[in-house]
C-alpha positions in Angstrom: -9.1 -12.1 26.4 -11.9 -9.6 27.1 -9.4 -6.7 26.5 -8.5 -8.2 23.1 -12.2 -8.5 22.1 -12.9 -4.9 23.2 -9.9 -3.7 21.2 -11.1 -5.4 18.0 -14.7 -4.3 18.4 -13.7 -0.7 19.1 -11.5 -0.5 16.0 -14.2 -2.1 13.9 -16.7 0.6 15.2 -14.4 3.5 14.5 -13.3 2.2 11.1 -16.9 1.7 10.0 -17.8 5.2 11.2 -14.7 6.6 9.4 -15.8 4.9 6.2 -19.4 6.2 6.4 -18.2 9.8 7.0 -15.7 9.7 4.2 -18.1 11.3 1.7 -20.0 13.5 4.2 -17.3 15.2 6.2 -14.7 17.7 4.8 -11.4 16.1 4.3 -9.5 18.5 6.5 -11.8 17.5 9.4 -12.0 13.8 8.4 -8.3 13.2 8.6 -8.1 14.4 12.2 -11.3 12.9 13.5 -10.5 9.2 13.7 -7.6 7.0 14.8 -4.7 6.9 12.3 -5.2 3.2 11.7 -8.8 3.7 10.6 -7.9 6.6 8.4 -5.3 4.6 6.6 -7.5 1.6 6.2 -10.4 3.6 4.8 -8.1 5.5 2.5 -7.0 2.1 1.1 -10.6 1.1 0.6 -11.2 4.4 -1.2 -8.3 3.9 -3.5 -9.2 0.3 -4.3 -12.9 1.2 -5.1 -12.0 4.2 -7.2 -9.4 2.4 -9.3 -11.6 -0.6 -9.8 -14.3 1.7 -11.2 -11.6 3.3 -13.4 -10.5 -0.1 -14.7 -14.2 -1.0 -15.5 -14.5 2.2 -17.5 -11.4 1.3 -19.5 -12.6 -2.2 -20.1 -16.0 -1.0 -21.4 -14.4 1.6 -23.6 -16.3 4.4 -21.9 -13.2 6.2 -20.8 -9.9 4.8 -22.2 -7.8 7.2 -20.0 -9.7 6.6 -16.8 -6.7 5.5 -14.8 -4.6 8.5 -15.8 -7.5 10.9 -15.2 -8.1 9.4 -11.8 -4.4 9.8 -11.0 -4.7 13.5 -11.7 -7.4 13.7 -9.0 -5.3 11.6 -6.6 -2.2 13.8 -7.1 -4.4 16.9 -6.3 -5.6 15.2 -3.1 -2.0 14.6 -2.1 -1.3 18.3 -2.7 -4.1 19.2 -0.4 -2.7 16.9 2.3 0.7 18.5 1.9 -0.8 21.9 2.3 -2.7 20.7 5.4 0.6 19.3 6.9 2.0 22.9 6.8 -0.7 24.3 9.0 -0.9 24.2 12.8 -1.5 20.6 13.8 -0.9 18.6 16.9 2.0 16.1 16.8 -0.5 13.2 16.5 -2.4 14.8 13.7 0.8 15.5 11.8 2.0 11.9 12.3 -1.4 10.6 11.0 -1.1 12.7 7.8 2.5 11.8 7.3 1.7 8.1 7.5 -1.2 8.4 5.1 0.9 10.5 2.7 3.4 7.7 2.5 0.7 5.2 1.5 -0.9 7.6 -0.9 2.4 8.4 -2.7 2.9 4.7 -3.3 -0.7 4.5 -4.6 0.1 7.4 -7.0 3.1 5.5 -8.3 1.0 2.4 -8.8 -1.6 4.5 -10.7 1.1 5.9 -12.9 2.7 2.5 -13.6 -0.6 0.9 -14.5 -1.6 3.7 -16.8 1.8 3.5 -18.6 1.5 -0.3 -18.9 -1.9 0.0 -20.4 -3.7 -2.2 -17.8 -7.3 -2.3 -19.0 -9.1 -4.8 -16.8 -9.3 -6.0 -13.2 -8.2 -9.5 -14.0 -4.7 -8.5 -15.1 -1.9 -9.5 -12.8 -0.6 -6.0 -12.4 -3.9 -5.2 -10.6 -4.4 -8.5 -8.9 -0.9 -8.4 -7.3 -1.8 -5.1 -5.5 -2.9 -5.2 -1.8 -6.6 -4.3 -2.2 -9.0 -3.3 0.6 -12.7 -3.8 0.3 -15.6 -3.2 2.7 -17.9 -6.1 1.7 -21.5 -5.6 2.6 -22.3 -9.3 3.1 -19.5 -9.7 5.6 -19.9 -6.2 6.9 -16.2 -6.1 7.3 -13.0 -5.1 5.7 -11.7 -7.8 3.4 -8.2 -7.7 1.9 -7.4 -9.4 -1.3 -4.2 -10.0 -3.2 -3.6 -12.5 -6.1 -5.4 -15.6 -4.9 -5.5 -14.8 -1.2 -8.4 -13.3 0.8 -8.4 -12.5 4.5 -10.3 -10.3 7.0 -8.7 -7.2 8.5 -7.4 -8.2 12.0 -8.2 -5.0 14.0 -5.1 -5.3 16.0 -4.3 -1.9 17.5 -1.1 -0.5 16.0 -1.2 3.0 17.4 -0.2 6.1 15.5 3.1 4.9 14.1 5.2 6.2 11.2 5.3 4.4 7.9 8.5 3.6 6.0 8.7 4.4 2.3 7.3 1.5 0.2 9.9 0.0 -2.1 9.6 -2.7 -4.8 11.0 -5.1 -2.3 8.2 -4.1 0.2 5.7 -5.0 -2.5 7.2 -8.4 -3.0 7.0 -9.0 0.8 3.4 -7.9 0.8 2.7 -10.4 -2.0 4.4 -13.4 -0.4 3.3 -12.9 3.3 -0.5 -13.2 2.6 0.2 -16.3 0.5 2.1 -17.8 3.5 -0.8 -17.1 5.8 -3.4 -18.5 3.4 -1.6 -21.5 2.1 0.9 -22.2 4.9 3.8 -21.6 2.7 7.1 -20.0 3.7 7.2 -16.3 3.2 10.2 -16.0 0.9 10.2 -12.9 -1.4 12.1 -13.4 -4.7 15.5 -11.8 -4.5 17.2 -10.0 -7.3 19.8 -12.1 -9.2 23.2 -12.0 -7.6 25.8 -10.0 -9.5 28.7 -12.0 -10.9 32.0 -10.9 -9.4 34.5 -9.7 -12.0 37.4 -12.1 -12.3 40.8 -10.7 -11.8 43.6 -12.0 -14.0 46.0 -14.2 -12.0 49.6 -13.1 -11.8 52.6 -15.2 -11.0 53.8 -14.8 -7.4 56.6 -12.4 -6.9 60.0 -13.8 -6.0 61.8 -12.5 -3.0 64.9 -10.5 -3.7 67.1 -12.9 -2.0 66.0 -16.0 -3.9 68.2 -17.6 -6.5 67.5 -16.9 -10.2 
């Protein structure tokens, strides 16, 4: 039990330190100075906060193309990470950047989709269905929200693991699993409709050669 408490408190400390140094430390140094888990979590907080501000500017009419403009900056950041991956890195550093790139590419696709759909406020479902990370000052903790669910980051040590490509089915699983945890429902992502099998015309059975006519 004490080991679990120490694990959670250590990850909380490193994650908060990672968040505080996000704007003060050069990105090339920041990526490789903290555990991969903290880097990915703080990166999600960064994306959520920046896109929330972009949506607010669209809502107020201050900058109608705020999401598309932010996506340009996000793509440039991905390009910088790709350039960093090509430099001399340790295996753990390369794995950290590869995992974060997977998450950031999915965020890029989300930015593009929301800009094309004309999402213009934070109350729209296209934004509410996203897995959004916040560092809430009152709780002094990382809070994750999606649709009508809210839960605190668990700080379970996951190590420096690879991330699979995020697909539309992954998004559906992300959306149903938090609801299951919050409302004690079964986590059952909606499946695509089954394809109807084409019917083959029936043919009369062939007679054997020796049968009578």
